[in-house]
C-alpha positions in Angstrom: 181.8 146.3 200.4 180.3 147.1 197.0 182.5 148.3 194.2 182.1 152.0 193.3 180.8 152.4 189.8 183.0 155.0 188.1 183.2 156.3 184.6 186.3 157.2 182.6 186.0 160.4 180.5 188.1 161.5 177.7 189.3 165.1 177.6 186.7 166.0 175.0 183.9 164.4 177.0 185.0 166.2 180.2 185.2 169.5 178.3 181.6 168.9 176.9 180.3 168.1 180.4 181.9 171.1 181.9 180.4 173.3 179.2 177.0 171.7 179.8 177.4 172.3 183.5 178.3 175.9 183.1 176.2 177.0 180.1 173.3 174.4 179.9 169.8 175.9 179.2 168.0 174.1 182.0 168.8 173.5 185.7 168.1 169.8 185.3 170.6 169.4 182.4 173.3 171.3 184.3 172.7 169.1 187.4 173.0 165.9 185.3 176.3 167.1 183.8 177.6 167.9 187.3 176.4 164.4 188.4 178.5 162.7 185.7 181.5 164.9 186.5 181.3 164.0 190.2 181.0 160.3 189.3 184.1 160.6 187.1 186.0 161.8 190.2 185.4 158.3 191.7 182.8 159.4 194.2 180.1 157.1 195.6 176.6 157.4 194.2 175.3 158.2 197.7 177.9 161.0 198.1 176.9 162.5 194.7 173.2 162.2 195.6 173.9 164.1 198.9 175.7 166.8 197.1 173.0 167.3 194.5 170.1 166.7 196.8 168.6 163.7 194.9 168.6 159.9 195.4 171.4 157.5 194.5 169.0 155.6 192.2 168.7 158.8 190.1 172.5 159.1 190.0 172.9 155.5 188.8 170.1 155.9 186.2 171.6 159.0 184.7 175.1 157.4 184.7 173.7 154.4 182.7 171.9 156.8 180.3 175.1 158.8 179.8 177.0 155.6 179.1 174.4 154.5 176.6 173.6 157.8 174.8 176.4 160.2 175.6 175.9 163.8 176.6 172.7 164.0 174.5 171.2 161.4 176.8 171.3 163.9 179.7 168.8 166.2 178.0 165.1 166.0 178.8 163.4 164.2 176.0 160.5 165.7 174.1 157.0 164.8 175.2 157.6 165.2 178.9 155.3 167.5 181.0 151.7 168.6 180.6 150.3 168.8 177.1 149.0 172.3 176.1 145.3 173.0 176.2 145.4 175.2 173.1 146.9 173.5 170.1 148.7 175.7 167.5 147.8 173.5 164.6 144.0 173.1 165.3 143.0 176.1 167.4 144.9 179.0 165.8 142.1 180.2 163.5 139.5 180.1 166.2 141.8 182.1 168.5 142.6 184.7 165.9 138.8 185.1 165.1 137.8 185.4 168.8 140.6 187.9 169.6 139.7 190.0 166.5 136.0 190.1 167.5 136.9 191.0 171.1 140.1 193.1 170.9 139.5 195.2 174.0 138.0 192.4 176.2 140.2 189.3 176.3 137.8 187.7 178.8 135.0 187.8 176.2 137.4 186.2 173.7 138.1 183.5 176.2 134.5 182.8 176.8 133.8 182.6 173.1 136.7 180.2 172.6 135.6 178.0 175.5 132.1 177.7 173.9 133.5 177.1 170.4 136.3 174.7 171.2 134.6 172.9 174.1 137.7 173.4 176.3 138.1 175.1 179.6 141.2 177.2 180.3 142.4 180.3 182.1 143.0 183.8 180.8 146.6 183.2 181.6 146.7 180.2 179.3 145.2 182.4 176.5 147.8 185.1 177.2 150.6 182.6 177.1 149.3 181.1 173.8 149.1 184.5 172.2 152.5 185.5 173.4 154.0 182.3 172.0 152.1 182.8 168.7 153.6 186.3 168.5 157.1 185.0 169.1 156.8 182.3 166.5 155.3 184.8 164.0 158.1 187.3 164.6 160.7 184.6 164.3 159.4 183.5 161.0 159.4 187.2 159.8 162.9 187.7 161.0 162.0 190.2 163.7 164.5 190.2 166.5 163.0 189.6 170.0 163.9 191.7 173.0 163.4 191.4 176.7 159.9 193.1 176.4 158.5 190.2 174.4 159.8 187.4 176.6 
């Protein structure tokens, strides 16, 4: 019978993990905090995996990462996921110009941008880019955001 891999947590670590489990920004982070808390209760990886609906390899991998990096190791690292089509640094001027030229017809602005930038994207992508651009601009200007802009 294999030995159950457990982890000993200090009061501070346990407190941090509970806070992460209850108040974490993403579901994945909260789930990882819960995973470590369950392993600290001397549960088998298979049992934790069944509770959290994942595989036991994931449980063991996150446990190793927690041991190596602490609670910060449970956060999703930057650079994961799909890269954005429109880049804030390179495409911002072209987007501003196209939207100013076609204020009433965003679909025409999209077509103009696709021709100019040589990229294909949806109107939804353009809306999302403009919304994020507005949020960043407001944040820099110190304008508070409300539920309407999110």
